[in-house]
SEKE-420650 format. One record per residue (C-alpha): residue in one letter; residue number from 0; z negated, x negated, y. Coordinates in nm, 2 decimals, m for minus. Layout:
// residues N
ATOM  residuo  num      pz      px      py
ATOM        A  NUM       Z       X       Y
...
END
This chain:
// residues 174
ATOM  residuo  num      pz      px      py
ATOM        X    0    1.41    5.93    1.87
ATOM        X    1    1.55    6.06    1.55
ATOM        X    2    1.43    6.42    1.55
ATOM        X    3    1.53    6.48    1.19
ATOM        X    4    1.29    6.21    1.07
ATOM        X    5    1.01    6.36    1.29
ATOM        X    6    1.08    6.71    1.17
ATOM        X    7    1.08    6.58    0.81
ATOM        X    8    0.74    6.41    0.86
ATOM        X    9    0.61    6.73    1.03
ATOM        X   10    0.74    6.95    0.74
ATOM        X   11    0.59    6.71    0.48
ATOM        X   12    0.25    6.72    0.66
ATOM        X   13    0.26    7.10    0.69
ATOM        X   14    0.36    7.14    0.32
ATOM        X   15    0.08    6.91    0.22
ATOM        X   16   m0.17    7.12    0.42
ATOM        X   17   m0.04    7.45    0.28
ATOM        X   18   m0.11    7.32   m0.07
ATOM        X   19   m0.47    7.31    0.04
ATOM        X   20   m0.51    6.94   m0.01
ATOM        X   21   m0.74    6.72    0.19
ATOM        X   22   m0.61    6.50    0.47
ATOM        X   23   m0.89    6.25    0.39
ATOM        X   24   m0.72    6.16    0.06
ATOM        X   25   m0.49    5.86    0.03
ATOM        X   26   m0.18    6.08    0.03
ATOM        X   27   m0.31    6.29    0.31
ATOM        X   28   m0.38    5.98    0.52
ATOM        X   29   m0.02    5.87    0.45
ATOM        X   30    0.12    6.20    0.56
ATOM        X   31   m0.08    6.19    0.88
ATOM        X   32    0.02    5.82    0.95
ATOM        X   33    0.39    5.90    0.89
ATOM        X   34    0.37    6.19    1.13
ATOM        X   35    0.21    5.98    1.40
ATOM        X   36    0.46    5.69    1.35
ATOM        X   37    0.75    5.93    1.38
ATOM        X   38    0.60    6.09    1.68
ATOM        X   39    0.54    5.75    1.83
ATOM        X   40    0.91    5.68    1.80
ATOM        X   41    0.96    5.90    2.10
ATOM        X   42    0.95    5.66    2.40
ATOM        X   43    0.74    5.89    2.61
ATOM        X   44    0.47    5.93    2.35
ATOM        X   45    0.48    5.55    2.28
ATOM        X   46    0.43    5.49    2.66
ATOM        X   47    0.13    5.73    2.66
ATOM        X   48   m0.02    5.55    2.37
ATOM        X   49    0.02    5.21    2.55
ATOM        X   50   m0.10    5.35    2.88
ATOM        X   51   m0.43    5.47    2.74
ATOM        X   52   m0.47    5.18    2.50
ATOM        X   53   m0.46    5.39    2.18
ATOM        X   54   m0.35    5.23    1.85
ATOM        X   55   m0.19    5.42    1.57
ATOM        X   56   m0.51    5.38    1.36
ATOM        X   57   m0.71    5.54    1.64
ATOM        X   58   m0.47    5.84    1.67
ATOM        X   59   m0.46    5.88    1.29
ATOM        X   60   m0.84    5.89    1.28
ATOM        X   61   m0.84    6.16    1.56
ATOM        X   62   m0.56    6.36    1.39
ATOM        X   63   m0.75    6.35    1.06
ATOM        X   64   m1.06    6.49    1.23
ATOM        X   65   m0.86    6.76    1.40
ATOM        X   66   m0.69    6.87    1.08
ATOM        X   67   m0.99    6.84    0.86
ATOM        X   68   m1.21    7.15    0.83
ATOM        X   69   m1.55    7.17    0.68
ATOM        X   70   m1.56    7.34    0.33
ATOM        X   71   m1.77    7.63    0.46
ATOM        X   72   m1.54    7.69    0.75
ATOM        X   73   m1.24    7.91    0.67
ATOM        X   74   m0.92    7.71    0.67
ATOM        X   75   m0.67    7.86    0.92
ATOM        X   76   m0.33    7.97    0.78
ATOM        X   77   m0.09    7.68    0.81
ATOM        X   78    0.21    7.91    0.82
ATOM        X   79    0.22    7.85    1.20
ATOM        X   80    0.21    7.51    1.36
ATOM        X   81   m0.13    7.36    1.36
ATOM        X   82   m0.28    7.23    1.68
ATOM        X   83   m0.18    6.88    1.60
ATOM        X   84    0.19    6.96    1.60
ATOM        X   85    0.15    7.16    1.92
ATOM        X   86   m0.04    6.86    2.07
ATOM        X   87    0.24    6.62    2.01
ATOM        X   88    0.51    6.86    2.13
ATOM        X   89    0.35    6.92    2.47
ATOM        X   90    0.32    6.59    2.67
ATOM        X   91    0.07    6.74    2.92
ATOM        X   92   m0.17    6.83    2.64
ATOM        X   93   m0.12    6.50    2.47
ATOM        X   94   m0.19    6.31    2.79
ATOM        X   95   m0.51    6.51    2.86
ATOM        X   96   m0.62    6.44    2.50
ATOM        X   97   m0.55    6.07    2.52
ATOM        X   98   m0.72    6.05    2.86
ATOM        X   99   m1.04    6.20    2.70
ATOM        X  100   m1.01    5.95    2.42
ATOM        X  101   m0.97    5.66    2.66
ATOM        X  102   m1.27    5.77    2.87
ATOM        X  103   m1.49    5.80    2.56
ATOM        X  104   m1.38    5.47    2.40
ATOM        X  105   m1.33    5.24    2.70
ATOM        X  106   m1.56    4.93    2.67
ATOM        X  107   m1.71    5.03    2.34
ATOM        X  108   m1.77    4.82    2.03
ATOM        X  109   m1.56    4.89    1.72
ATOM        X  110   m1.81    5.13    1.55
ATOM        X  111   m1.89    5.30    1.88
ATOM        X  112   m1.52    5.34    1.94
ATOM        X  113   m1.47    5.50    1.60
ATOM        X  114   m1.76    5.74    1.65
ATOM        X  115   m1.64    5.83    2.00
ATOM        X  116   m1.29    5.91    1.86
ATOM        X  117   m1.44    6.13    1.59
ATOM        X  118   m1.66    6.31    1.84
ATOM        X  119   m1.36    6.37    2.08
ATOM        X  120   m1.14    6.49    1.80
ATOM        X  121   m1.40    6.73    1.67
ATOM        X  122   m1.46    6.86    2.02
ATOM        X  123   m1.09    6.91    2.07
ATOM        X  124   m1.06    7.10    1.74
ATOM        X  125   m1.37    7.31    1.83
ATOM        X  126   m1.22    7.38    2.17
ATOM        X  127   m0.90    7.51    2.02
ATOM        X  128   m1.10    7.76    1.81
ATOM        X  129   m1.36    7.86    2.07
ATOM        X  130   m1.27    8.08    2.37
ATOM        X  131   m1.55    7.94    2.60
ATOM        X  132   m1.56    7.57    2.65
ATOM        X  133   m1.83    7.34    2.77
ATOM        X  134   m1.71    7.14    3.07
ATOM        X  135   m1.96    6.85    3.04
ATOM        X  136   m1.81    6.50    3.09
ATOM        X  137   m1.78    6.28    2.78
ATOM        X  138   m2.08    6.08    2.69
ATOM        X  139   m1.96    5.74    2.81
ATOM        X  140   m2.20    5.45    2.91
ATOM        X  141   m2.14    5.50    3.28
ATOM        X  142   m2.19    5.88    3.26
ATOM        X  143   m2.51    5.83    3.06
ATOM        X  144   m2.63    5.57    3.31
ATOM        X  145   m2.56    5.80    3.61
ATOM        X  146   m2.74    6.09    3.45
ATOM        X  147   m3.03    5.87    3.36
ATOM        X  148   m3.06    5.74    3.72
ATOM        X  149   m3.03    6.09    3.86
ATOM        X  150   m3.29    6.23    3.62
ATOM        X  151   m3.54    5.95    3.70
ATOM        X  152   m3.47    5.93    4.07
ATOM        X  153   m3.75    6.17    4.17
ATOM        X  154   m4.01    5.97    3.97
ATOM        X  155   m3.89    5.64    4.12
ATOM        X  156   m3.91    5.79    4.47
ATOM        X  157   m4.26    5.92    4.40
ATOM        X  158   m4.39    5.58    4.28
ATOM        X  159   m4.23    5.40    4.57
ATOM        X  160   m4.40    5.65    4.81
ATOM        X  161   m4.74    5.59    4.65
ATOM        X  162   m4.69    5.21    4.67
ATOM        X  163   m4.60    5.23    5.03
ATOM        X  164   m4.89    5.46    5.11
ATOM        X  165   m5.13    5.22    4.93
ATOM        X  166   m5.00    4.93    5.13
ATOM        X  167   m5.04    5.12    5.45
ATOM        X  168   m5.40    5.22    5.36
ATOM        X  169   m5.49    4.87    5.27
ATOM        X  170   m5.34    4.73    5.59
ATOM        X  171   m5.52    5.00    5.79
ATOM        X  172   m5.86    4.91    5.63
ATOM        X  173   m5.83    4.54    5.71
END
């Protein structure tokens, strides 16, 4: 990996953010994409992307959501490294983030995948600013199905008990 190119892409992204410009603009998207492409030139990061099935477009979307702050939310000082730079410099944090993205997007359609990436990135950005975190599993199809079955299990058992009791009463009366 050519660290000077990665450092240059990182510096350009930080300079762009310090100017107060939006990462959702065309230039902002180009700066984010250049940063991701240079980070991906590291073989370990490229392997992590391939392992978790993340494309550059997906990671750029997630990074844009992490870096973008709502207008009513005070923008943090960009003099220090933002969470995005720290995320790509620490392989353990990057792998945990990619694992969350993979769990949320696995088996989803294109629009569901995009929405899941946005939700995970916003949750990651909120988690970095909040001291207390919510440890619920991501809302994937299998997790939603498991919670739905668990929540309705008592009702199913009650109905099954009533049906069996009705059958026993009918058989006893014959």
